[in-house]
N, C-alpha and C positions, 0 to 999 in steps of 0.2 A: 504494500500500500504506500509505503514511504517513497519508493521509486517512482510510482505514478505521480505523486504530488510534486516531486522534484522535476520530473520531465515536463509536467504542465507548467510549472514556474519558468523553466528554461525556455520553452516554446513561447510563452507569453512575453518574456523579456525580449527574445529575438524579434517577435512580431512588433513590439513597441519600438525597438531600435530601428527596424527597417521602415516602419510607417513614419516615425518622427524624422528620421534621416532623409527620407524622400521629400517630406513636406518642408522642413526647415534647413536642410543642407544646402550649401552653396558650392558651386564648382571651384576646383583649385586651379590656380594658374600653373603654367609650365615650370616656373621657378620653384613654387612650393612642392610640386611633384618631384622635381629633381632633388630638392633638399631632403624630403622625407625618404626618397629612394636610397640616398646615401646613408642616412641614419639607420634605416631598417636593415640594410645590408650589413652594416657593422654590428648591429645588435644580434642578428641571426648568427653571424660568425662567432661572436662571443658566447652565445648560448650553446652552439655546437661544441666549441672548445670546452666550455664548462661541463657539459654532459659527458664528454670523453674523459675529462679529468675525474669527474665523480665516479664514472664506471671503473676506471683504473684503480682508484684509491678505495 
């Protein structure tokens, strides 16, 4: 029963994020996309290295 409640809450939260994002979201400029792309690439690399280190240790 708990799993069903958690799944309902997750789907409700995703539905709200998509609905509100489509209604109030504004498009990003090319500069913003480039900046976020660089930051996300670095964060993903750090996360992968951290996971490898955690697995080894």
